[in-house]
N, C-alpha and C positions, 0 to 999 in steps of 0.2 A: 869499477870501468863503468859498467851499462848505472844510471840513475833516473828512475822514473820521473820524478820531478826536471830535470833536465831534460831530460826526453818529451815530456807536456809540454813544457815552456817552448821549446826550438819548435817543436808542432803547431800550437798555434799563433806564435810569430808568423812563421811560413803561411799558415793557412791562412791569417789575413792579408800578409801580404800579397800574394799569389792571387786571392779570391777567386779561385776558382767559379762558385755558384754566383759573385759579381759579371764574370764573364758567359754564364750562360746566354745572354743576348748576342751577344759578336758573336760566339760558336754558332748558333742557333740561323742567327743572320748569312754568316759560312756556310753551314752544311748547304742551305738555300742556293748560295749563290752557287757553288761547287758541284754540288749531289749530297757528297757524305764526307764523314770525316772519321781520317781512322785512328780510331781511341789508340792501338795499341801501338802505333805510330811518334802518333803525336808525344805520349807520354814516355814511351821511351828515350827520344832524344831529345824530350825536356829532361829528362833525369840524368842522360851521359851530361848536357849541358851545366846542370848542376854541379853534378858530380866533377867536374872537369873544373867548374870556376871554382869551386870548395878547395881545391887542391893546390892548381894554378891559378886563380886569379887575379892575384896579387900583380902575381910575374907579368902576367898576360898584357895587364893594363900599362905597369913600366918596361914593359916590353916597345909597345907604341907610345912611349911617352904619354899617356892620360891617366889621371889623377882619376881617384874613386868620384870624386863630388863633377867631374866632367862628363863622368859614363854615367853617373845617376840622373843628370840634366839631360843628356841624351835619350834617354831611355824615359824622360819626362815627357820628354815635344812628342815622341812617337805616342806614349798613350795618351797622353792630348787631342791632341790629333785622331786617333781611334774614339779617343769621346764624341769629338764633333761629329765624326761619321754616322755613329748609333744616336743623337741629338739632333743633328740635321738632316738625318736620313739623307746625305749626298755620299757618294763614292770618292774617298779622300786617295785609296789605294787603288790599284788596279785589280782589281780579281776576274779580269772575263776572259783570261787566255790561262788563270793558275789551273792547273789538274791538282784532282783531288791531295794525292801526293804529297806535293807543295802546299795546298792550304793547311797540311794535317801537321807541319813544319812551321811556315811561314803564313799566318801570324800567329799562329796558336801555340807548339812549340816554343820558339821564340818570335816577338816577344812579351804573350799572353802570360806563358806560366813562368816560363825560365827568363822574362826581362831582368832591368837593370836594378828595380827594388830589389828583387826577389837575388840577387847578383852581389851587391851589394850587403843586401842582410846575410847572404851566409858567410862572407868575410869578416862582419860584426861577429856571427854565431859563431865563426870556427876561435876567435881571439877571447870569446866569454867562457865558450864550455868546451865541453871534450866532446872532438872529435868523432869519437864512436856514436855517441847520444845526437848528437848532428846527423850524420848518418841515418839514423832512424827516424829523426826527424823528418828527414829529408825523406826517406821511402814509406811512411807514411802518408805525408801529405800527394808523393805521387799515385799511393793507391785511391784515393781520396779524387784525384783530377781524374783516373781513369772513369775511377765511378763518374761522375759526369759527363763528362766526355759519351760516354757508354750509353746513358740512358738520355744526351738532348733531344731525343725526338719524342722521348715517351713526354718530357718534362716539355715540349714544347707541344702537344697535343692537348697535356695539361691547363696549359696558360691560356689556350686560345689565342685570335690576335690578338685583341684587345688588350688580353694581359701583358702576350710578347710587347706589347707599342708602349706602354705604359712602362715595363718593366726593360726595355732597351734603353729610353731616353732616363729612367731615374739611375740607372748604372752608368751612363754617359755624363752625365752629372758627375757622378762619384768618381770615374775614370778620371773625370777634365781635373777634380779636388786635390786626387790622389796623384797627378802630375804638378799642380803645382805645388802640392806640400814637399814634393821628392826635389822640385825646384829651388823652391826657399831655403827648406834645408839643408842646400848645398849652396845658395849663393847668399841669401842674405841673411 
């Protein structure tokens, strides 16, 4: 049933798609705007979204008449806009009236952690690997996500203002590149 090689593969694939380390600048920036991030809540909500989509994803999309490529393209647009925010230092999404609990869910749990890329990947992983191994990979990634969210203030202190600005812009470009890749992979 459990296969270490499959678990390792699933874990690494999801880790690269979720890219929680790359999301640190977004998390730090959002924490500054809303005060604090509820790490536990964001991780649990992201986990519930991921597990629900693992089991029901294709059926949910079919219910709304949406194909996986269109879903991935919509997620790509959101990721692109978040990347633009990071590079340009402008707010595209309204953060002013968001309370702490909402910010932990949107945009952190969804779409940063459990976004279109993660959901599309989960559908692919389910078709390729044993379900038990995919679930273990999801839980390992959720643990890593929790650690990064929980230590975001410490990471911010270690980076300093200049390091944070550089990291934000670099990962903004990376987010835009991921968005282009998602869009290109589903339409071109």
